[in-house]
C-alpha positions as CSV (number, residue, x, y, z in Angstrom):
1,M,-7.6,-7.6,12.1
2,V,-9.0,-10.8,11.5
3,G,-6.4,-13.3,13.1
4,L,-6.6,-16.9,13.6
5,G,-9.5,-18.8,12.4
6,L,-12.6,-19.9,14.6
7,G,-11.4,-22.7,16.6
8,Q,-7.7,-22.3,15.6
9,E,-5.2,-21.7,18.2
10,R,-1.8,-20.2,18.1
11,P,1.0,-22.6,17.8
12,G,3.8,-22.4,20.3
13,G,7.2,-22.1,19.4
14,F,8.9,-19.7,17.0
15,R,5.5,-19.7,14.7
16,G,3.6,-18.5,17.8
17,D,6.1,-15.8,18.6
18,F,6.1,-14.5,14.7
19,L,2.3,-14.6,15.2
20,R,2.4,-12.2,18.4
21,Q,4.8,-9.8,17.1
22,L,2.9,-9.8,13.6
23,E,-0.5,-9.0,15.8
24,D,1.6,-5.9,17.2
25,V,3.0,-4.8,14.1
26,E,-0.2,-4.9,12.6
27,K,-1.9,-3.0,14.8
28,K,0.4,-0.1,14.7
29,I,0.8,0.1,10.8
30,V,-2.7,-0.1,10.6
31,G,-3.5,2.3,13.2
32,L,-0.8,4.6,11.8
33,A,-2.3,4.5,8.5
34,Q,-5.7,5.1,9.8
35,A,-4.4,8.3,11.9
36,M,-2.6,9.7,8.8
37,P,-5.1,12.0,7.2
38,Q,-5.8,11.5,3.3
39,E,-4.4,14.9,2.5
40,K,-1.1,13.5,3.7
41,Y,-1.0,10.4,2.0
42,G,0.8,11.8,-1.1
43,W,3.3,13.6,1.2
44,R,6.9,12.5,0.9
45,P,10.0,13.9,2.6
46,G,11.9,14.7,-0.9
47,E,12.6,14.0,-4.5
48,G,12.8,10.2,-5.1
49,V,11.6,8.8,-1.7
50,R,8.5,6.9,-1.1
51,S,5.3,9.0,-0.3
52,N,3.1,8.1,3.0
53,S,0.9,5.6,0.9
54,E,3.7,4.2,-0.9
55,V,5.3,3.1,2.2
56,Y,1.9,1.4,3.4
57,V,1.5,0.0,0.2
58,H,5.4,-1.3,0.1
59,I,4.9,-3.3,3.5
60,A,1.5,-4.3,1.9
61,G,3.3,-5.8,-1.4
62,A,6.2,-7.5,0.7
63,N,3.4,-8.9,2.9
64,F,2.0,-10.5,-0.2
65,G,5.4,-11.5,-2.0
66,L,8.1,-12.5,0.8
67,P,5.7,-15.4,1.5
68,N,6.9,-16.7,-1.7
69,F,10.1,-17.8,-0.6
70,V,8.6,-20.5,1.8
71,G,6.0,-21.6,-0.7
72,V,2.9,-19.6,-0.3
73,K,2.5,-18.1,-3.5
74,P,0.9,-14.3,-3.9
75,P,-2.6,-13.7,-4.4
76,A,-3.6,-13.7,-8.3
77,G,-3.9,-10.6,-10.1
78,L,-1.4,-8.7,-7.4
79,S,-0.3,-5.7,-9.4
80,R,3.3,-5.0,-9.3
81,D,2.9,-1.3,-9.7
82,M,0.3,-1.1,-6.8
83,E,2.8,1.4,-4.9
84,K,2.1,3.8,-7.6
85,T,-1.7,2.9,-8.1
86,V,-3.2,2.0,-4.8
87,T,-3.5,5.4,-3.2
88,E,-6.5,6.4,-1.6
89,K,-6.7,5.9,2.0
90,A,-9.3,3.3,2.6
91,K,-7.9,1.2,-0.3
92,V,-4.7,1.5,1.3
93,I,-5.8,0.2,4.6
94,E,-7.7,-2.5,2.9
95,T,-4.8,-3.7,1.3
96,L,-2.6,-3.5,4.2
97,K,-5.0,-5.6,6.3
98,E,-5.4,-8.3,3.5
99,S,-1.7,-8.5,3.5
100,F,-1.5,-8.8,7.0
101,E,-4.0,-12.0,6.6
102,H,-2.0,-13.3,3.7
103,I,1.3,-13.4,5.8
104,R,-0.9,-14.7,8.8
105,K,-1.9,-17.5,6.9
106,A,1.5,-18.2,5.3
107,C,3.0,-18.5,8.8
108,M,0.3,-20.9,9.7
109,S,0.7,-23.1,6.4
110,V,3.9,-23.9,7.3
111,P,4.8,-26.7,9.8
112,D,7.1,-26.3,12.6
113,S,9.1,-29.4,10.9
114,D,9.9,-27.2,7.9
115,L,11.2,-24.1,9.9
116,D,15.0,-25.5,9.5
117,K,14.3,-26.5,5.9
118,E,16.9,-24.7,3.5
119,I,16.0,-22.1,1.2
120,K,17.3,-19.4,-1.5
121,M,16.3,-15.8,-0.7
122,F,17.5,-13.3,-3.1
123,G,20.2,-15.6,-4.3
124,R,21.1,-16.3,-0.8
125,P,20.9,-19.5,1.4
126,S,18.4,-19.3,4.3
127,T,15.8,-21.3,6.2
128,V,12.0,-21.1,6.2
129,R,12.6,-19.6,10.0
130,G,15.0,-17.1,8.5
131,A,12.5,-16.0,5.5
132,F,10.0,-15.0,8.6
133,F,12.8,-13.2,10.4
134,L,13.2,-11.1,7.2
135,M,9.2,-10.7,6.8
136,A,9.3,-9.5,10.8
137,N,12.3,-7.1,10.2
138,H,10.9,-5.9,6.9
139,M,7.9,-4.7,8.7
140,H,9.5,-3.1,11.6
141,E,12.0,-1.1,9.4
142,H,9.0,0.5,7.3
143,L,6.8,0.7,10.7
144,G,10.0,3.1,11.9
145,Q,9.9,4.9,8.6
146,A,6.2,5.6,8.9
147,I,6.6,6.9,12.3
148,A,8.8,9.2,11.1
149,Y,6.9,10.2,8.5
150,A,3.7,10.7,10.7
151,R,5.5,13.0,13.2
152,T,6.8,14.8,10.8
153,N,3.6,15.5,9.5
154,G,2.2,16.4,12.9
155,V,0.6,12.9,13.6
156,T,1.0,11.2,17.0
157,P,1.4,7.3,16.7
158,P,-2.2,6.3,18.4
159,W,-0.6,3.9,21.2
160,S,1.6,6.4,22.0
161,E,-0.9,9.1,22.7
162,K,-1.9,9.6,26.4
């Protein structure tokens, strides 16, 4: 986890709260991806459902893409089909880490004064703050999915091991 740059303090208020939860969910998602054996990355609970690797890469794709709603463009050359092409454990984990750094930088680039700025998300009215709520909710939704997948495959989430 790269985190904030040297000498860069975490902001207060909403953005600070978002960054704290981001650190927590990043640690859990990346830790779970690391705990999952490579041979289980292709496992899926049924036909037409995302595999383990696809869940992790889906999270990364959203982390790269959702900040676009607040004016932060995804990295150039980002593959739209990466859920199908990024399947090797080391590359999945690298992609996840890069995506969390992208969303962290997006949060740091938005001033507090813009949080209530009105935007459109998926054709509906929202705010910049609402976009960050959606980003956090998305990560946590798929963390829950990854936990269920892990436990089904005999992997205990690292943070819950005694």
